[in-house]
PAMIVO-925278 format. One record per residue (C-alpha): residue in one letter; x, y, z. Coordinates in Angstrom, 1 decimal. Layout:
BEGIN
A	X	Y	Z
...
***
This chain:
BEGIN
X	0.7	-6.8	-5.6
X	3.2	-8.9	-3.5
X	2.5	-12.0	-1.5
X	4.1	-14.8	0.3
X	3.8	-18.5	-0.8
X	4.7	-21.8	1.1
X	4.4	-23.6	-2.0
X	7.3	-25.4	-3.4
X	8.9	-23.0	-6.0
X	10.0	-25.6	-8.5
X	6.4	-27.0	-8.7
X	4.9	-23.3	-8.8
X	3.2	-22.2	-12.2
X	4.0	-18.7	-13.3
X	5.9	-16.6	-15.8
X	9.2	-16.5	-14.2
X	11.0	-18.1	-11.1
X	13.8	-16.2	-9.8
X	16.9	-17.3	-7.6
X	19.6	-15.1	-6.3
X	23.2	-16.3	-6.5
X	26.1	-14.9	-4.8
X	29.6	-14.5	-6.6
X	32.1	-17.3	-4.9
X	34.8	-17.5	-7.2
X	34.4	-21.3	-6.9
X	33.7	-23.6	-9.6
X	30.6	-25.2	-7.9
X	27.2	-23.3	-8.4
X	26.1	-22.0	-5.1
X	22.5	-22.9	-5.3
X	20.4	-25.3	-2.9
X	18.1	-26.2	-5.6
X	19.7	-29.1	-7.6
X	17.5	-28.4	-10.7
X	19.0	-24.8	-11.1
X	22.6	-25.9	-10.3
X	22.3	-28.5	-13.2
X	20.6	-26.2	-15.6
X	23.2	-23.4	-15.2
X	26.4	-25.5	-14.5
X	27.8	-24.9	-18.1
X	27.1	-21.2	-17.9
X	28.8	-21.0	-14.6
X	31.9	-22.9	-15.9
X	31.9	-20.8	-18.9
X	31.9	-17.7	-16.7
X	28.7	-16.5	-18.8
X	27.3	-16.1	-15.4
X	29.3	-16.1	-12.2
X	26.9	-14.3	-9.7
X	28.6	-10.9	-10.2
X	26.3	-8.0	-9.2
X	24.1	-6.8	-12.1
X	24.3	-10.3	-13.9
X	21.3	-12.1	-15.0
X	20.8	-15.4	-16.7
X	17.6	-17.1	-17.6
X	16.6	-20.4	-19.3
X	13.4	-22.1	-20.5
X	12.9	-25.4	-18.8
X	13.1	-28.3	-21.5
X	11.3	-31.6	-21.4
X	14.3	-32.9	-19.4
X	13.6	-30.3	-16.9
X	9.9	-31.2	-16.6
X	9.9	-30.8	-12.8
X	9.8	-27.0	-13.3
X	6.3	-25.7	-13.6
X	7.4	-22.0	-14.3
X	7.7	-20.8	-18.0
X	11.2	-19.4	-17.3
X	13.8	-19.7	-14.6
X	15.9	-16.5	-13.9
X	19.0	-16.3	-11.8
X	20.4	-13.2	-10.7
X	23.8	-12.2	-9.4
X	24.2	-10.7	-5.8
X	28.0	-10.2	-6.2
X	30.2	-11.1	-3.5
X	28.2	-11.2	-0.2
X	28.7	-8.1	1.9
X	29.8	-8.1	5.6
X	28.0	-4.9	6.7
X	24.5	-5.0	7.1
X	23.4	-1.9	5.4
X	25.7	-2.8	2.2
X	23.9	-6.1	2.3
X	20.4	-4.5	2.2
X	21.5	-2.3	-0.8
X	23.1	-5.5	-2.4
X	19.6	-7.2	-2.2
X	17.5	-4.1	-3.4
X	20.0	-3.8	-6.4
X	19.5	-7.4	-7.4
X	15.8	-7.3	-7.1
X	15.8	-4.3	-9.4
X	17.9	-6.5	-11.9
X	15.3	-9.2	-11.7
X	12.5	-6.8	-12.4
X	14.4	-5.4	-15.3
X	14.7	-8.6	-16.8
X	11.1	-9.5	-16.2
X	9.8	-6.4	-17.9
X	11.9	-7.0	-20.8
X	10.2	-10.3	-21.2
X	6.8	-9.1	-20.5
X	6.5	-11.1	-17.4
X	3.2	-10.9	-15.6
X	3.9	-13.0	-12.5
X	7.3	-13.5	-10.8
X	8.0	-15.8	-7.9
X	11.4	-15.2	-6.1
X	13.2	-17.6	-3.7
X	14.9	-15.5	-1.2
X	18.6	-16.2	-0.7
X	19.3	-17.8	2.7
X	22.9	-16.9	3.3
X	23.5	-13.5	4.0
X	24.6	-11.4	7.1
X	21.2	-9.9	7.7
X	17.9	-11.5	9.3
X	15.2	-13.4	7.4
X	12.9	-10.2	8.0
X	15.6	-7.9	6.5
X	16.2	-10.0	3.6
X	12.4	-10.0	2.7
X	12.1	-6.3	3.5
X	15.1	-5.4	1.1
X	13.9	-7.7	-1.7
X	10.4	-6.3	-1.5
X	11.5	-2.7	-1.6
X	13.7	-3.6	-4.7
X	10.9	-5.2	-6.4
X	8.3	-2.4	-5.8
X	10.7	0.6	-6.2
X	11.8	-0.9	-9.6
X	8.3	-1.7	-10.9
X	7.4	1.9	-11.1
X	6.6	4.3	-14.0
X	4.3	7.3	-14.4
X	2.2	7.2	-17.5
X	-1.3	8.4	-16.5
X	-1.3	11.2	-19.0
X	-0.3	9.1	-22.0
X	-3.4	8.6	-24.1
X	-1.7	6.0	-26.4
X	-0.6	2.6	-25.1
X	3.1	2.2	-26.2
X	3.0	-1.6	-26.6
X	6.6	-1.4	-28.0
X	8.3	-0.5	-24.7
X	5.6	-2.1	-22.4
X	5.5	0.7	-19.8
X	3.8	-0.2	-16.8
X	2.9	1.4	-13.4
X	3.6	-0.1	-10.1
X	1.5	-3.0	-9.3
X	1.2	-4.4	-12.8
X	3.7	-7.1	-12.2
X	2.6	-9.5	-9.4
X	5.3	-10.6	-7.0
X	5.2	-13.8	-4.9
X	8.1	-14.4	-2.2
X	9.3	-17.8	-1.0
X	11.1	-18.1	2.2
X	13.9	-20.2	0.7
X	14.2	-22.0	4.1
X	14.3	-18.8	6.2
X	11.9	-18.3	9.1
X	8.5	-18.0	7.4
X	6.8	-15.4	9.9
X	9.9	-13.0	9.9
X	9.9	-13.2	6.1
X	6.1	-12.0	6.2
X	6.9	-9.3	8.7
X	9.8	-8.0	6.6
X	7.8	-8.2	3.3
X	5.0	-6.0	4.9
X	7.5	-3.4	6.3
X	9.1	-3.2	2.9
X	6.0	-3.1	1.0
X	4.7	-0.2	3.3
X	7.9	1.8	2.8
X	8.4	1.2	-1.0
X	4.8	2.1	-1.7
X	5.1	5.4	0.2
X	8.3	6.3	-1.8
X	6.3	5.5	-4.9
X	3.6	7.7	-3.9
X	6.1	10.6	-3.4
X	7.3	10.0	-6.9
X	3.8	10.1	-8.0
X	3.4	13.6	-6.5
X	6.5	14.9	-7.9
X	5.5	13.7	-11.4
X	2.4	15.4	-11.4
X	2.4	18.7	-13.3
X	2.4	22.0	-11.5
X	-1.2	22.7	-12.7
X	-2.5	19.5	-11.1
X	-0.4	19.1	-7.8
X	-1.2	22.4	-6.3
X	-1.3	23.3	-2.4
X	-4.9	22.1	-2.5
X	-3.8	18.6	-3.5
X	-1.5	18.5	-0.4
X	-4.6	19.3	1.6
X	-6.7	16.5	-0.1
X	-4.0	13.8	0.5
X	-3.5	14.7	4.0
X	-7.1	14.8	5.0
X	-7.7	11.6	3.4
X	-4.6	10.1	5.1
X	-5.9	11.4	8.5
X	-9.4	10.0	7.8
X	-8.3	6.5	7.1
X	-5.6	6.3	9.7
X	-6.8	8.3	12.7
X	-4.4	11.1	12.5
X	-5.1	14.8	13.6
X	-5.2	17.2	10.5
X	-5.1	20.8	10.5
X	-5.2	23.1	7.4
X	-4.1	26.6	7.4
X	-5.7	28.7	4.5
X	-4.6	32.1	3.5
X	-6.9	34.2	6.0
X	-5.6	31.9	8.8
X	-2.1	32.3	7.6
X	-2.5	36.2	7.7
X	-4.0	35.9	11.2
X	-0.9	34.0	12.3
X	1.3	36.6	10.6
X	3.4	34.2	8.6
X	4.9	36.6	6.4
X	7.3	34.2	4.6
X	4.6	32.0	3.1
X	2.5	35.0	2.3
X	5.3	36.8	0.6
X	6.3	34.0	-1.6
X	2.7	33.4	-2.7
X	2.0	37.0	-3.6
X	2.6	36.4	-7.4
X	0.3	33.3	-7.5
X	-3.4	33.2	-8.1
X	-3.5	30.0	-6.2
X	-3.8	30.4	-2.4
X	-1.0	29.0	0.0
X	-1.8	26.2	2.5
X	-0.1	25.1	5.7
X	-0.9	21.4	6.0
X	-0.4	19.8	9.6
X	-0.7	16.1	10.2
X	-0.2	14.7	13.8
X	0.3	11.1	15.1
X	0.2	11.1	18.9
X	0.6	7.9	20.8
X	1.0	9.2	24.2
X	1.6	12.6	25.9
X	4.5	11.2	27.9
X	6.5	10.2	24.6
X	8.8	12.5	23.0
X	7.9	14.3	19.6
X	9.6	14.4	16.5
X	8.6	17.3	14.1
X	9.1	16.8	10.5
X	8.8	20.0	8.2
X	9.0	19.6	4.2
X	9.2	22.4	1.6
X	5.9	22.2	-0.6
X	6.8	24.6	-3.3
X	4.3	23.1	-6.1
X	6.1	25.1	-8.8
X	9.1	27.5	-8.6
X	9.5	30.1	-11.3
X	12.0	32.1	-9.0
X	9.6	34.8	-8.9
X	10.9	38.3	-9.9
X	14.4	36.8	-9.9
X	13.3	34.5	-12.7
X	15.0	31.4	-13.3
X	16.4	30.3	-16.8
X	14.0	29.0	-19.2
X	15.9	25.9	-20.0
X	14.9	23.3	-17.4
X	12.2	25.4	-15.6
X	9.8	22.4	-16.1
X	11.7	20.5	-13.6
X	10.6	23.1	-11.1
X	7.3	21.2	-10.4
X	9.8	18.9	-8.4
X	10.4	21.7	-5.7
X	7.9	20.1	-3.5
X	9.8	16.8	-3.1
X	10.5	17.8	0.7
X	6.7	18.1	1.5
X	6.2	14.9	-0.5
X	8.8	12.9	1.4
X	7.3	14.1	4.8
X	3.6	13.4	4.0
X	4.6	10.2	2.5
X	6.5	9.0	5.5
X	3.4	9.9	7.5
X	1.5	7.4	5.4
X	3.7	4.7	6.8
X	3.8	6.0	10.3
X	0.2	6.2	10.4
X	-0.2	2.7	9.7
X	2.6	1.3	11.7
X	1.6	3.4	14.8
X	5.1	3.2	16.3
X	5.5	3.2	20.2
X	7.4	5.5	22.0
X	7.4	8.5	19.7
X	4.9	11.2	18.4
X	5.4	12.5	15.0
X	4.0	15.8	13.7
X	4.4	16.9	10.2
X	4.1	20.4	8.6
X	4.1	21.0	4.9
X	4.0	24.9	3.7
X	2.6	24.7	0.3
X	2.6	27.6	-2.4
X	3.6	28.3	-5.7
X	6.5	31.1	-6.4
X	5.5	32.9	-9.6
X	6.3	36.6	-10.9
X	2.6	38.0	-10.9
X	1.8	41.8	-10.7
X	1.8	41.5	-6.8
X	5.0	39.4	-6.7
X	7.4	40.2	-3.8
X	10.5	42.2	-5.1
X	14.1	42.2	-4.4
X	14.9	44.4	-1.4
X	11.3	44.1	0.2
X	11.3	43.3	4.0
X	9.0	40.6	5.5
X	8.1	39.6	9.0
X	8.1	36.0	9.7
X	6.0	34.2	12.2
X	7.4	35.2	15.6
X	8.4	38.6	14.6
X	11.9	38.1	12.9
X	12.2	40.4	9.9
X	14.1	39.6	6.7
X	15.5	41.5	3.8
X	14.5	39.8	0.6
X	17.6	40.0	-1.7
X	16.6	37.2	-4.2
X	13.0	35.9	-4.7
X	14.4	32.6	-5.9
X	15.6	31.9	-2.3
X	12.0	31.5	-1.4
X	12.1	27.8	0.3
X	13.8	29.0	3.5
X	11.0	31.9	3.5
X	8.4	29.3	3.8
X	10.1	26.8	5.8
X	11.1	29.5	8.5
X	7.4	30.2	9.3
X	6.5	26.5	9.5
X	9.6	25.8	11.7
X	8.8	28.9	14.1
X	5.2	28.0	14.4
X	5.7	24.3	14.8
X	8.3	24.6	17.6
X	6.1	27.1	19.4
X	3.0	25.0	19.1
X	4.1	21.6	19.5
X	7.5	22.0	21.5
X	9.2	19.0	19.7
X	11.9	17.3	21.3
X	13.7	17.2	17.7
X	13.1	18.7	14.3
X	14.0	17.5	10.8
X	13.4	19.6	7.7
X	13.6	18.6	4.1
X	13.9	20.7	1.2
X	15.2	21.0	-2.6
X	16.7	24.2	-1.2
X	20.0	25.0	-2.9
X	21.7	24.5	-6.1
X	24.8	24.8	-4.1
X	24.3	21.4	-2.6
X	24.6	19.8	-6.0
X	28.0	21.7	-6.8
X	29.3	20.3	-3.5
X	28.0	16.8	-3.3
X	26.7	16.0	-6.9
X	23.6	13.7	-7.1
X	24.9	11.2	-4.9
X	24.3	12.2	-1.4
X	21.8	14.6	0.6
X	23.4	17.5	2.4
X	22.9	17.4	6.2
X	23.3	20.4	8.6
X	22.5	20.1	12.2
X	22.8	21.6	15.6
X	22.8	18.2	17.2
X	25.4	15.3	17.0
X	23.0	12.8	18.2
X	20.2	13.5	15.9
X	22.6	13.6	13.1
X	24.0	10.4	13.8
X	20.4	8.9	13.8
X	19.6	10.4	10.4
X	22.9	9.2	8.9
X	22.4	5.7	10.2
X	18.8	5.9	8.9
X	20.0	7.1	5.3
X	22.8	4.2	5.1
X	19.9	1.7	5.9
X	17.8	3.0	3.0
X	20.6	3.3	0.5
X	20.0	7.1	0.5
X	23.5	8.2	1.9
X	23.8	11.7	3.4
X	27.0	14.1	4.0
X	27.1	16.3	6.8
X	28.3	19.9	6.3
X	29.2	22.4	8.9
X	27.4	25.3	10.6
X	28.9	28.3	12.5
X	28.9	31.9	13.2
X	31.2	32.7	10.3
X	28.6	31.4	7.9
X	25.7	33.1	9.9
X	27.2	36.5	9.5
X	26.9	36.2	5.8
X	23.2	36.5	6.1
X	23.3	39.6	8.3
X	21.3	42.7	7.0
X	21.8	46.4	7.6
X	18.1	47.0	7.4
X	16.5	44.0	8.7
X	17.3	41.1	11.3
X	18.6	38.8	8.5
X	18.6	38.5	4.7
X	17.7	35.6	2.6
X	20.8	34.9	0.9
X	24.5	35.1	1.9
X	26.6	35.4	-1.3
X	28.2	33.1	-3.5
X	30.2	31.1	-1.0
X	28.8	28.4	1.0
X	25.3	28.7	-0.4
X	24.1	25.4	1.2
X	25.3	26.4	4.5
X	24.1	29.8	4.6
X	20.5	28.9	3.6
X	20.6	26.3	6.6
X	21.8	29.2	8.8
X	18.8	31.2	7.8
X	16.6	28.2	8.9
X	18.6	27.9	12.2
X	17.5	31.4	13.2
X	14.1	30.0	13.7
X	14.6	26.6	15.8
X	16.2	28.1	19.0
X	17.6	25.5	21.2
X	15.4	22.7	19.8
X	17.6	19.7	18.2
X	17.4	20.3	14.6
X	18.7	18.9	11.4
X	18.2	20.2	7.8
X	18.3	17.8	4.7
X	19.0	19.7	1.4
X	17.9	17.0	-1.0
X	18.2	19.3	-4.1
X	20.8	17.0	-5.5
X	19.0	13.8	-4.8
X	15.2	14.4	-5.1
X	15.7	13.7	-8.9
X	18.6	12.5	-11.0
X	19.7	10.5	-7.9
X	22.6	7.9	-8.3
X	21.9	5.5	-11.2
X	20.6	2.3	-9.6
X	18.6	-0.7	-10.8
X	15.5	0.4	-8.6
X	15.9	4.3	-9.0
X	13.8	5.6	-12.1
X	14.8	8.7	-14.0
X	13.2	11.9	-12.6
X	11.8	11.8	-9.1
X	13.6	9.3	-6.8
X	11.2	9.3	-3.9
X	14.3	10.3	-1.8
X	14.1	10.6	2.0
X	10.7	8.8	2.5
X	12.5	5.6	3.5
X	15.0	7.5	5.6
X	12.4	9.0	7.5
X	10.6	5.8	7.9
X	13.9	4.2	9.3
X	14.5	7.2	11.5
X	11.1	6.8	13.2
X	11.2	2.7	13.4
X	14.5	2.8	15.1
X	14.1	5.9	17.3
X	15.3	5.4	20.7
X	15.2	7.9	23.4
X	18.5	8.3	25.4
***
């Protein structure tokens, strides 16, 4: 799929050779390869190609350019080189996405890319970012198409073969960065695959199968709680949401433990494999997208795929995915019903479509009581309100801990997956007070994203905690060259960056 080569790129045969050029505003072409400089000199002077972000220009070597062994040579604009390292990462990913788009239009099968040597980031980061951009762009989901669409050339990730050339950068660092980028990008693509699967295929049992296989291959601890076990643990939230479904619920737990002396980070992801809204039925228009309501669970379990293979030092990680459907069967939970969560907190269910917080609450309470983590991060496509507030451009972040929030914000910026922190407070918590139970599951029209987080806050105690509402970014995320329509795979790389850069104060 992607490999590193030390062979002279000009003499390398293949369908396409790619160079990345920055916008400088100068007359001279900023390329170290004389043959490329000469070939695009006229286009550069005519301003047909000037290195602007999103620009691409290709040519077919002629007999006078016989030194080129590749069939085509593509130059891609980086734009003006960024001084901020996170901005530079994104600049490289976007340029890589532009290259893949051009390659796909031309039905290219093998692409060699020469890494740009002059940026503000290290050789490893250049390779990591370009690799992420390549693999995240070369993605499609067409496994259920029974006819090949030769006209649009739809391809799945892995069809296009990538070769990196270090471009004069440190070869071993480039290899390390390429491997890091490959692991993170493929995990994000796996999360996209999970979300794209229809609700009749990606069920709670599929989360179980994926987790068990991951644990078997990577020496993780895996525990599965089925419906009888959930009843024994009195997880009233998961059981209540599942009442209307014929498909039994699961609680999936994966654990990476390097040392008992290390701190533990707990990740919890909402695994609603289909959400009809239950008795509080959603509108028919767009309900097919509710197969995406398990994107939080997908992000968590796919991040564990990277963690399991990299086996980070200094941090233990445990991941929990409560998984179920929310349907309106004869036994479905009703508005006005009262449930009892793990640990004894009672909740009045006002709206059955506010179900994600019900299953997350059980997982949070159980996980904190069992694993006593030093920090907790949960992810969920939880509220439509976050889309009203932040659109599809930023994930909502709510937290009880400033240090944890700063780490997550930094990890998101590094991944090109920005977040925005929203407030918490007793004034919002009062909105979920109930007259007949400890709490109720909605807090009215105002501050819906915040009151949903306040509900979860009831179950985390004093443990440093952060909640990521990815309802606006899990699909229809900001349009980028490397982000497809539909599921984005959001937060997988953010979580990976969080773990990779975790430092204990």
